[in-house]
C-alpha positions as CSV (number, residue, x, y, z in Angstrom):
1,M,-32.3,16.5,-25.9
2,A,-32.5,20.3,-25.6
3,D,-32.0,20.0,-21.9
4,Y,-28.8,18.0,-22.2
5,K,-25.3,19.2,-23.2
6,Y,-24.0,15.8,-24.3
7,A,-25.6,13.6,-26.9
8,R,-23.4,10.4,-26.6
9,V,-21.7,9.5,-23.4
10,L,-19.8,6.6,-21.9
11,L,-20.5,5.9,-18.2
12,K,-17.8,4.0,-16.3
13,L,-19.1,2.1,-13.3
14,S,-17.0,0.3,-10.7
15,G,-17.8,-3.4,-9.9
16,E,-17.7,-2.4,-6.2
17,A,-20.5,-0.1,-6.7
18,L,-22.9,-3.1,-7.5
19,M,-22.2,-4.6,-4.2
20,G,-24.2,-1.9,-2.4
21,S,-23.8,-2.5,1.3
22,G,-22.7,-6.1,0.8
23,E,-19.2,-7.5,0.8
24,Y,-19.5,-9.5,-2.4
25,G,-21.6,-9.9,-5.5
26,I,-24.4,-7.8,-6.7
27,D,-27.1,-6.1,-4.6
28,P,-30.2,-6.1,-6.8
29,L,-31.2,-2.7,-5.6
30,V,-28.1,-1.1,-7.1
31,P,-28.7,-1.9,-10.8
32,Q,-32.4,-0.8,-10.3
33,R,-31.1,2.6,-8.9
34,I,-28.7,2.9,-11.8
35,A,-31.5,2.2,-14.4
36,Q,-33.7,4.9,-12.6
37,N,-30.8,7.5,-12.9
38,I,-30.1,6.7,-16.6
39,R,-33.8,6.3,-17.7
40,P,-34.7,10.0,-18.1
41,A,-31.7,10.9,-20.3
42,W,-32.1,7.7,-22.4
43,E,-35.8,8.4,-23.0
44,A,-34.8,11.9,-24.0
45,G,-32.6,10.5,-26.8
46,V,-29.1,10.6,-25.1
47,Q,-27.0,7.8,-26.4
48,V,-25.6,5.8,-23.3
49,A,-22.7,3.3,-23.4
50,I,-21.5,1.7,-20.2
51,V,-18.3,-0.1,-19.0
52,V,-18.5,-1.9,-15.6
53,G,-15.8,-3.3,-13.6
54,G,-15.5,-6.7,-12.1
55,G,-14.1,-5.9,-8.6
56,N,-17.1,-7.0,-6.7
57,I,-16.4,-10.6,-8.0
58,F,-12.8,-10.9,-8.8
59,R,-9.7,-8.7,-9.4
60,G,-6.7,-9.9,-11.3
61,V,-4.3,-7.7,-9.4
62,S,-5.4,-9.5,-6.1
63,G,-5.1,-12.7,-7.6
64,A,-1.6,-12.0,-8.8
65,A,-0.8,-10.8,-5.2
66,A,-1.8,-14.2,-4.0
67,G,0.5,-16.0,-6.4
68,M,-1.7,-16.5,-9.4
69,D,-0.4,-15.8,-12.9
70,R,-1.4,-12.2,-13.6
71,A,-2.6,-13.0,-17.1
72,Q,-4.8,-15.8,-15.8
73,G,-6.1,-13.6,-12.9
74,D,-6.9,-10.7,-15.5
75,N,-8.8,-13.2,-17.7
76,M,-10.8,-14.1,-14.6
77,G,-11.5,-10.5,-14.0
78,M,-12.6,-9.9,-17.5
79,L,-15.1,-12.8,-17.2
80,A,-16.4,-11.1,-14.0
81,T,-17.2,-7.9,-15.9
82,V,-19.4,-10.0,-18.3
83,I,-21.5,-11.3,-15.3
84,N,-22.0,-7.7,-14.2
85,S,-22.9,-6.6,-17.6
86,I,-25.5,-9.2,-18.0
87,A,-26.9,-8.4,-14.6
88,L,-27.2,-4.6,-15.7
89,Q,-28.7,-5.7,-19.0
90,D,-31.3,-7.8,-17.3
91,C,-32.3,-4.9,-15.0
92,F,-32.5,-2.4,-17.9
93,E,-34.7,-4.7,-20.0
94,R,-37.0,-5.4,-17.1
95,N,-37.5,-1.6,-16.9
96,G,-38.3,-1.4,-20.7
97,M,-34.9,-0.1,-21.7
98,D,-33.5,-1.7,-24.8
99,C,-29.9,-2.9,-24.2
100,R,-27.1,-4.8,-25.7
101,V,-24.0,-6.4,-24.1
102,M,-21.0,-6.5,-26.5
103,S,-18.0,-8.6,-25.2
104,A,-14.4,-8.1,-26.2
105,I,-13.9,-12.0,-25.5
106,E,-16.2,-13.9,-27.9
107,M,-19.0,-15.8,-26.2
108,R,-21.9,-15.6,-28.6
109,Q,-24.3,-17.6,-26.4
110,V,-24.5,-14.7,-23.9
111,A,-23.3,-11.5,-25.6
112,E,-22.7,-10.1,-29.0
113,P,-18.9,-9.8,-30.1
114,Y,-17.6,-6.3,-29.8
115,I,-17.6,-4.7,-33.3
116,R,-17.1,-0.8,-33.3
117,R,-19.5,0.0,-36.1
118,R,-22.2,-2.2,-34.9
119,A,-21.8,-0.7,-31.4
120,I,-22.4,2.8,-32.9
121,R,-25.3,1.6,-34.8
122,H,-26.9,0.2,-31.6
123,L,-26.5,3.6,-30.0
124,E,-28.0,5.4,-33.0
125,K,-31.0,3.0,-32.6
126,G,-31.5,4.1,-29.1
127,R,-30.1,1.1,-27.4
128,I,-28.0,1.2,-24.3
129,V,-24.7,-0.6,-25.0
130,I,-22.7,-2.3,-22.3
131,F,-19.1,-3.1,-23.3
132,A,-18.0,-6.3,-21.3
133,A,-14.7,-8.1,-20.8
134,G,-12.5,-5.0,-20.7
135,T,-10.2,-4.6,-23.8
136,G,-10.1,-8.4,-24.1
137,N,-6.4,-8.3,-23.0
138,P,-4.8,-8.9,-19.7
139,Y,-2.8,-6.1,-18.0
140,F,-5.3,-3.5,-18.9
141,T,-7.8,-2.1,-16.6
142,T,-11.5,-1.5,-17.1
143,D,-10.7,2.2,-16.7
144,T,-8.4,1.8,-19.8
145,A,-11.2,-0.2,-21.6
146,A,-13.6,2.7,-20.8
147,A,-11.2,5.3,-22.3
148,L,-10.6,3.2,-25.3
149,R,-14.3,2.6,-26.0
150,A,-15.2,6.2,-25.4
151,C,-12.7,7.2,-28.0
152,E,-13.7,4.6,-30.5
153,I,-17.5,5.4,-30.3
154,D,-16.7,9.1,-30.5
155,A,-18.4,9.8,-27.2
156,D,-18.7,13.5,-26.2
157,V,-17.5,12.7,-22.6
158,L,-16.3,9.9,-20.4
159,M,-18.1,9.9,-17.2
160,K,-16.8,8.0,-14.2
161,A,-19.3,7.3,-11.4
162,T,-17.5,6.8,-8.0
163,K,-18.3,6.7,-4.3
164,V,-17.1,10.3,-3.8
165,S,-18.3,13.4,-5.4
166,G,-15.4,14.3,-7.6
167,I,-11.5,14.4,-7.6
168,Y,-9.7,15.5,-4.4
169,D,-6.0,16.2,-3.6
170,D,-6.2,13.5,-1.0
171,D,-8.5,10.7,0.0
172,P,-11.7,12.5,1.4
173,V,-12.6,9.2,3.4
174,T,-9.5,9.5,5.5
175,N,-8.7,13.2,5.3
176,P,-11.7,15.4,5.9
177,N,-9.6,18.5,4.9
178,A,-9.1,17.1,1.4
179,K,-9.7,19.7,-1.3
180,K,-12.2,19.1,-4.2
181,F,-11.2,20.2,-7.7
182,D,-14.1,21.6,-9.9
183,E,-11.7,21.4,-12.8
184,I,-8.3,19.9,-13.3
185,T,-6.0,19.2,-16.3
186,Y,-4.8,15.8,-17.5
187,A,-1.3,16.9,-16.8
188,E,-2.1,17.8,-13.2
189,V,-3.8,14.4,-12.7
190,L,-0.7,12.5,-14.0
191,S,1.8,14.7,-12.2
192,R,0.0,14.6,-8.9
193,G,-0.6,10.8,-9.2
194,L,-4.2,11.4,-8.5
195,K,-6.4,8.1,-8.4
196,V,-8.9,9.3,-11.0
197,M,-8.2,6.5,-13.5
198,D,-5.0,4.7,-14.1
199,A,-2.3,6.5,-16.0
200,T,-2.8,4.6,-19.2
201,A,-6.5,5.6,-19.3
202,T,-5.8,9.3,-18.5
203,A,-3.1,9.6,-21.1
204,L,-5.3,8.0,-23.7
205,C,-8.1,10.6,-23.0
206,Q,-5.5,13.3,-23.2
207,D,-4.1,12.1,-26.5
208,N,-7.7,12.0,-27.9
209,H,-9.1,15.1,-26.3
210,M,-11.7,13.1,-24.4
211,P,-13.0,15.1,-21.3
212,I,-13.4,13.1,-18.1
213,M,-16.1,13.8,-15.6
214,V,-16.0,12.4,-12.2
215,F,-19.0,12.4,-9.8
216,S,-20.9,10.2,-7.3
217,M,-23.5,8.0,-8.7
218,E,-25.0,7.6,-5.2
219,E,-26.3,11.1,-5.6
220,S,-29.5,10.6,-7.5
221,E,-29.4,13.8,-9.7
222,A,-25.7,13.7,-10.3
223,F,-25.8,11.9,-13.7
224,A,-28.6,14.1,-15.1
225,G,-26.8,17.2,-13.9
226,A,-23.5,16.0,-15.3
227,L,-25.3,15.6,-18.8
228,R,-26.7,19.1,-18.5
229,G,-23.1,20.4,-18.0
230,L,-23.7,21.4,-14.4
231,N,-20.8,21.4,-11.8
232,V,-21.8,18.2,-10.0
233,G,-18.3,16.8,-9.6
234,T,-14.9,17.3,-11.3
235,T,-14.0,17.7,-14.9
236,V,-10.7,16.8,-16.4
237,V,-9.8,19.0,-19.4
238,E,-6.9,20.1,-21.5
239,G,-4.5,22.8,-20.2
240,K,-2.6,25.3,-22.1
241,G,-0.2,23.5,-24.5
242,E,-1.8,20.1,-24.2
């Protein structure tokens, strides 16, 4: 633990990241790479919780755009996160990493129900905990679920793994001149409308003094570097007066 700055972290993964180079579903190589990135810190005693999205399988927003009832679409999206969570759990356990899936929607045959104190106990016992089914409510994104769970388990930091290496003032994919921030405040993120996390998640972190770190999970040493407090991406912090 001496090498690591943070003792308990929540890692937010996008569902799309699990697709790899595919257009749908789960590329088996991606969970394996995630396990390899997490394992050294987990073996060193860092407590790791995870929230994963479901966009590789279904998005409630896209369903609503196609005429589906938004609440029904979001319910389907939450179930998609359970599929992704079980896939990650299977990979972790095949790599000898003890793991539990806790679902905000009760489905005892495949996952434990989410109970805050039990989740913290799992972490204290050295188990990776994956929080599935978002918040259990429609109209809330998995970003908001990640912020909520990070606050509930008293994580030291919320880490968001993306396809880019941090937060930029514009989309770096379409604008090669986009400027990357090493550090930025919650207020700036909200006022600039930067697509870090949705506004509800950012405001929840701001209200509860939860730092957010954004980095690329595709860089093999990024997670370990972030845990050590190195400048591997962008950190969202409190500004003066916040």
